[in-house]
C-alpha positions in Angstrom: -82.0 10.9 -4.1 -80.6 9.7 -7.4 -79.1 13.1 -8.2 -77.5 13.2 -4.8 -75.0 10.5 -5.6 -74.5 10.9 -9.4 -73.4 14.6 -8.9 -69.8 13.7 -8.0 -69.5 10.8 -10.5 -67.1 12.7 -12.7 -64.8 13.4 -9.8 -64.9 9.7 -8.7 -64.1 8.7 -12.2 -61.1 11.0 -12.2 -60.0 9.5 -8.9 -60.3 6.0 -10.4 -57.9 7.0 -13.2 -55.3 7.8 -10.6 -55.8 4.3 -9.1 -55.2 2.4 -12.3 -52.5 4.7 -13.8 -49.2 5.6 -12.3 -47.7 9.0 -12.9 -46.0 9.7 -16.2 -42.5 9.6 -14.6 -43.3 6.2 -13.2 -44.6 4.8 -16.5 -41.8 6.1 -18.7 -38.5 6.1 -16.8 -35.5 7.4 -18.6 -33.1 4.4 -18.6 -29.5 4.4 -19.4 -27.4 1.2 -19.5 -24.4 3.0 -18.3 -26.0 5.1 -15.6 -27.7 2.4 -13.4 -27.3 -1.4 -13.1 -29.4 -3.1 -15.8 -30.2 -6.1 -13.6 -32.2 -5.8 -10.4 -30.0 -5.1 -7.3 -30.3 -6.8 -3.9 -29.7 -5.4 -0.5 -26.1 -6.8 -0.6 -25.5 -5.3 -4.0 -26.6 -1.9 -2.8 -24.2 -2.1 0.2 -21.3 -3.1 -2.0 -22.1 -0.5 -4.7 -22.1 2.2 -2.1 -18.8 1.0 -0.6 -17.2 1.1 -3.9 -18.7 4.3 -5.4 -19.6 6.7 -2.5 -17.4 9.8 -2.5 -16.6 9.4 1.1 -15.2 5.9 0.4 -13.4 7.0 -2.7 -11.8 9.9 -0.8 -10.7 7.6 2.1 -9.1 5.2 -0.4 -7.2 8.2 -1.9 -5.9 9.1 1.6 -4.8 5.5 2.0 -2.9 5.8 -1.3 -1.3 9.0 0.0 -0.1 7.1 3.1 1.5 4.5 0.9 3.2 7.2 -1.1 4.7 8.7 2.0 6.1 5.3 3.0 7.7 5.1 -0.4 9.2 8.6 0.1 10.9 7.6 3.4 12.0 4.2 1.9 13.8 6.0 -0.9 16.3 7.5 1.6 17.9 4.1 1.9 18.5 3.8 -1.9 21.6 5.2 -3.6 21.3 8.9 -4.3 22.9 10.2 -7.6 23.3 13.8 -8.5 25.3 16.2 -10.6 26.5 19.8 -10.3 28.1 22.1 -12.8 29.8 25.5 -12.0 31.7 28.1 -14.0 33.7 30.9 -12.5 34.8 34.2 -14.0 38.5 33.3 -14.1 41.4 34.8 -12.2 41.8 37.9 -14.5 40.5 39.3 -17.8 42.8 39.8 -20.9 42.3 42.5 -23.5 42.6 41.2 -27.0 42.5 43.7 -30.0 39.9 43.0 -32.7 38.6 44.9 -35.7 35.2 43.6 -35.4 34.0 46.5 -33.1 33.5 50.0 -34.2 36.6 52.1 -33.6 38.7 49.0 -33.1 37.8 48.8 -29.4 39.4 45.8 -27.6 37.3 42.9 -26.5 37.8 41.6 -23.0 38.3 37.8 -22.8 38.7 35.9 -19.5 39.9 32.4 -18.8 36.9 30.6 -17.2 37.0 27.4 -15.2 34.2 24.8 -15.7 33.7 22.3 -12.9 31.3 19.4 -13.5 30.8 17.0 -10.6 29.0 13.7 -10.3 28.1 12.7 -6.7 26.8 9.5 -5.3 25.8 8.6 -1.7 24.6 5.5 0.0 23.5 5.3 3.7 25.1 2.5 5.6 23.7 3.0 9.0 20.7 5.3 9.7 18.6 3.9 12.6 16.5 7.1 13.0 15.3 6.9 9.4 14.7 3.2 9.7 12.5 3.7 12.7 10.7 6.6 11.0 10.0 4.3 8.0 8.4 1.8 10.4 6.3 4.5 12.0 5.2 5.9 8.7 4.3 2.4 7.5 2.2 1.9 10.6 0.5 5.2 10.1 -0.3 4.2 6.5 -1.9 1.0 7.9 -4.0 3.1 10.2 -5.2 5.3 7.3 -6.0 2.1 5.3 -8.1 0.9 8.2 -9.9 4.2 8.3 -10.6 3.7 4.6 -12.2 0.3 5.5 -14.3 2.1 8.1 -15.4 4.7 5.5 -16.4 1.9 3.1 -18.5 0.2 5.8 -20.2 3.5 6.7 -21.0 4.1 3.0 -22.3 0.5 2.7 -24.5 1.1 5.7 -26.0 4.2 4.2 -26.5 2.4 0.9 -28.3 -0.5 2.6 -30.5 1.7 4.7 -31.4 3.8 1.6 -32.3 0.5 -0.1 -34.6 -0.5 2.7 -36.3 2.9 2.6 -37.1 2.3 -1.1 -38.4 -1.2 -0.2 -40.5 0.4 2.5 -41.9 3.0 0.0 -42.7 0.2 -2.5 -44.6 -1.7 0.2 -46.5 1.5 1.2 -47.5 2.1 -2.4 -48.8 -1.5 -2.6 -50.7 -1.1 0.6 -52.3 2.1 -0.6 -53.3 0.4 -3.8 -55.0 -2.3 -1.9 -56.7 0.3 0.3 -57.9 2.1 -2.8 -59.2 -1.1 -4.4 -61.1 -1.9 -1.3 -62.6 1.6 -1.2 -63.6 1.4 -4.8 -65.3 -1.9 -4.2 -67.2 -0.5 -1.2 -68.3 2.4 -3.3 -69.6 0.0 -5.9 -71.5 -2.0 -3.3 -73.0 1.2 -1.8 -74.3 2.3 -5.2 -75.8 -1.1 -5.8 -77.4 -1.1 -2.4 -78.8 2.4 -3.0 -80.2 1.4 -6.4 -81.8 -1.6 -4.8 -83.3 0.6 -2.0 -81.4 -1.2 0.8 -79.0 1.7 1.5 -79.1 5.4 1.9 -77.3 8.2 0.1 -75.2 8.7 3.2 -73.6 5.3 2.6 -72.6 6.3 -0.9 -71.2 9.6 0.4 -69.1 7.8 3.1 -67.8 5.5 0.4 -66.9 8.3 -1.9 -65.1 10.2 0.9 -63.2 7.0 1.8 -62.1 6.6 -1.8 -60.9 10.2 -2.1 -58.9 9.8 1.2 -57.2 6.6 0.0 -56.4 8.1 -3.4 -54.8 11.1 -1.6 -52.7 8.7 0.5 -51.7 6.8 -2.7 -50.5 10.0 -4.3 -48.4 10.8 -1.2 -47.0 7.2 -1.1 -45.9 7.5 -4.8 -44.3 10.8 -4.1 -42.4 9.3 -1.1 -41.4 6.4 -3.3 -39.9 8.8 -5.9 -38.0 10.6 -3.2 -36.7 7.4 -1.7 -35.4 6.3 -5.1 -33.5 9.6 -5.5 -32.0 9.1 -2.0 -30.9 5.6 -3.1 -29.3 7.0 -6.2 -27.4 9.5 -4.1 -26.3 6.8 -1.6 -25.0 4.6 -4.4 -23.4 7.6 -6.2 -25.4 6.9 -9.4 -26.6 9.5 -11.8 -30.2 10.5 -11.3 -31.2 9.8 -14.9 -31.4 6.0 -14.4 -34.0 3.9 -12.8 -33.2 1.2 -10.2 -34.9 -2.2 -10.0 -35.0 -3.9 -6.7 -34.5 -7.7 -6.5 -35.7 -8.0 -3.0 -38.9 -7.2 -1.1 -39.6 -6.7 2.6 -39.7 -10.4 3.4 -40.7 -11.7 6.8 -38.1 -13.1 9.1 -37.2 -16.7 8.3 -35.6 -19.4 10.3 -32.2 -17.7 10.5 -29.7 -19.1 13.0 -29.5 -17.2 16.2 -26.3 -15.0 16.3 -24.0 -15.8 19.2 -23.4 -12.6 21.2 -19.7 -13.3 22.1 -19.0 -14.5 18.5 -20.5 -11.3 17.1 -18.5 -9.1 19.5 -15.3 -10.9 18.6 -16.0 -10.5 14.9 -16.5 -6.8 15.5 -13.2 -6.5 17.4 -11.4 -8.1 14.4 -13.2 -6.4 11.6 -14.2 -2.9 12.6 -12.0 -0.5 10.7 -12.4 2.4 13.1 -11.2 0.2 16.1 -8.2 -1.2 14.1 -7.4 2.4 12.9 -7.3 3.7 16.5 -5.1 0.9 17.7 -2.7 1.3 14.8 -2.6 5.1 15.3 -1.4 4.4 18.9 1.2 2.0 17.7 2.4 4.5 15.1 2.8 7.2 17.8 4.9 4.7 19.9 7.1 4.1 16.9 7.5 7.8 16.2 8.8 8.2 19.8 11.4 5.5 19.1 12.4 7.2 15.8 12.9 10.6 17.6 15.0 9.0 20.4 17.1 7.3 17.7 18.1 10.7 16.3 20.7 10.8 19.1 22.6 8.1 17.2 25.1 8.8 14.4 24.3 8.4 10.7 26.9 6.7 8.6 26.9 7.0 4.8 29.3 6.2 1.9 30.0 9.0 -0.6 31.8 9.2 -3.9 32.5 12.3 -6.1 33.9 12.5 -9.6 34.8 16.0 -11.0 35.6 17.2 -14.6 37.8 20.2 -15.3 39.6 21.6 -18.3 42.3 19.1 -17.8 40.1 15.9 -18.1 36.7 14.3 -17.8 36.0 13.1 -14.3 39.7 12.9 -13.6 39.3 14.2 -10.1 37.8 11.5 -7.9 37.1 11.2 -4.2 35.3 8.7 -2.0 34.9 8.0 1.7 32.6 7.5 4.7 30.9 10.3 6.5 29.6 10.3 10.0 27.1 12.9 11.3 25.9 13.3 14.8 23.5 15.9 16.2 24.9 16.9 19.6 22.4 19.5 20.7 19.2 20.6 19.0 17.8 23.0 21.6 15.6 20.3 23.3 13.6 19.9 20.1 13.7 16.1 20.3 12.3 16.2 23.9 9.4 18.4 22.7 8.7 16.0 19.8 8.7 13.0 22.2 6.2 14.8 24.4 4.0 15.5 21.4 4.0 11.9 20.3 3.3 10.6 23.8 0.3 12.9 23.9 -0.8 11.4 20.5 -0.4 7.9 21.9 -2.6 8.7 24.9 -5.2 10.2 22.7 -5.3 7.2 20.4 -5.4 4.8 23.3 -8.3 6.7 24.8 -10.1 6.6 21.5 -9.4 2.9 21.2 -10.8 2.2 24.7 -13.9 4.2 24.0 -14.4 2.5 20.6 -14.0 -0.9 22.1 -16.7 -0.2 24.7 -18.9 1.5 22.0 -18.6 -1.5 19.7 -19.7 -3.9 22.4 -22.7 -1.7 23.2 -23.5 -1.5 19.4 -23.4 -5.3 19.0 -25.4 -6.1 22.1 -27.9 -3.3 21.2 -28.3 -4.5 17.7 -29.0 -8.1 18.9 -31.7 -6.7 21.3 -33.2 -4.7 18.5 -33.2 -7.7 16.1 -34.9 -9.9 18.6 -37.5 -7.3 19.4 -38.1 -6.5 15.7 -38.7 -10.2 15.0 -41.4 -10.3 17.7 -42.9 -7.0 16.3 -43.2 -8.6 12.9 -45.1 -11.6 14.4 -47.5 -9.2 16.3 -48.0 -7.0 13.3 -48.8 -9.9 11.0 -51.4 -11.1 13.5 -52.9 -7.6 13.7 -53.1 -7.4 9.9 -54.8 -10.8 9.7 -57.4 -9.8 12.3 -58.0 -6.5 10.5 -58.6 -8.3 7.3 -61.1 -10.5 9.0 -62.8 -7.5 10.5 -63.2 -5.9 7.1 -64.5 -9.1 5.6 -67.1 -9.6 8.3 -68.3 -5.9 8.2 -68.5 -6.1 4.4 -70.7 -9.2 4.6 -73.0 -7.5 7.0 -73.3 -4.5 4.7 -74.0 -6.7 1.7 -76.7 -8.4 3.6 -78.3 -5.1 4.4 -78.3 -5.6 8.2 -75.9 -2.7 8.8 -74.7 0.5 7.0 -71.2 0.9 5.7 -70.0 2.9 8.7 -68.6 -0.3 10.2 -67.0 -1.2 6.9 -65.4 2.2 6.6 -64.1 2.0 10.2 -62.8 -1.5 9.6 -61.0 -0.4 6.4 -59.3 2.4 8.4 -58.2 -0.2 10.9 -56.9 -2.3 8.0 -55.0 0.7 6.5 -53.3 1.3 9.8 -52.5 -2.5 10.3 -50.9 -2.6 6.8 -48.6 0.4 7.8 -47.7 -1.3 11.0 -46.8 -4.5 9.2 -44.7 -2.7 6.7 -42.9 -0.7 9.4 -42.3 -3.8 11.5 -40.6 -5.6 8.6 -38.6 -2.6 7.7 -37.4 -2.3 11.4 -36.4 -6.0 11.3 -34.3 -5.5 8.1 -32.8 -2.3 9.6 -31.8 -4.3 12.7 -30.1 -6.8 10.4 -28.1 -4.0 8.7 -27.2 -2.4 12.0 -26.0 -5.7 13.4 -23.8 -6.1 10.4 -22.6 -2.5 10.7 -21.7 -3.1 14.4 -19.6 -6.1 13.3 -18.0 -4.3 10.3 -19.4 -6.8 7.8 -22.1 -4.8 6.0 -20.5 -5.5 2.6 -21.0 -9.2 3.3 -24.8 -9.0 4.0 -27.2 -10.9 1.7 
């Protein structure tokens, strides 16, 4: 009987080494002060890092800068325009002049050329179409800027959720370590009971099998943790060489103030970048319609020209006022008005849909948050009862009044209860993030 449980002792010892030692990549992370934040980061830090560094947010801000540049281009049409032009003609006729510089004394043809250098300056005095186009372009730039805000919020949401996944993975590793410690303790008790003659070899075999199972789960949990850290690096746009330290853990819900539903919806209406962008796109389309209609009005500008010839420098001057009016353009303006009206209807429809979608998101997030809080309470109670069950079964096994089958079953129940508790807390924190995302304030989360 003794040989029956000492035979796998080497394997059990090897499993024990896995319990007390993390993988080499976890023990010796390659750190770089410039790659990853040196200080531990919180959930809010992760959201703000993602909003500032994520490629989607960076690209959106670049598009917003392009919109501002287009506004500057249109605005430049109201500033004075200064240019110059130089021309040289071939002269009225060519004159043959004899010269001895060519072989055979061939004559060289010389012409009298006229050089004309002109300096031109213009200044628009009245240009209502361009003025309205400037306002429309400026409004469109505002819409693009709101889209950049929405992109930052989306990146912040991804960063916050990736942070929670790493927190969840850490909690799972801690739970598997606790399970493994319990399994190792039960194996030790079974061996002692077998040596004392109060247990059978089957109890030792069950304990060894349970230990092997928990170690396998621990390996999987550590692998999932490593993958979650890689995903967080990607969400925060950080090089993969660094190692991130988390400042937070999956805390239980505290005594947070209850969020008022109407106040949350109003915050979302005022802060959601996608909603503001859709409304501003509609306004930009309306202003474009006004700009196109204004093209029927005349454009007045002041001009001045100074020309230089052979007789003098800028001695020929002219100035005046020019008026231009487009009388007929083949109904192109009407077609453009129809196009912008269609854009306006499209933007209005998107705005209406987003407005309803945002209200649904906020109300749904509040429902999820309340349900998650109750789930955490229920999961904590289940975990407490599972721990009591394990303790009671262990005492019965130590007393020799029962085998370890009840202890093994109770430990499996405890394993499951720990997972439920971790998932419940993760769900509650996700609901917090989703509520902040629904309101457009993820970067302000703590």
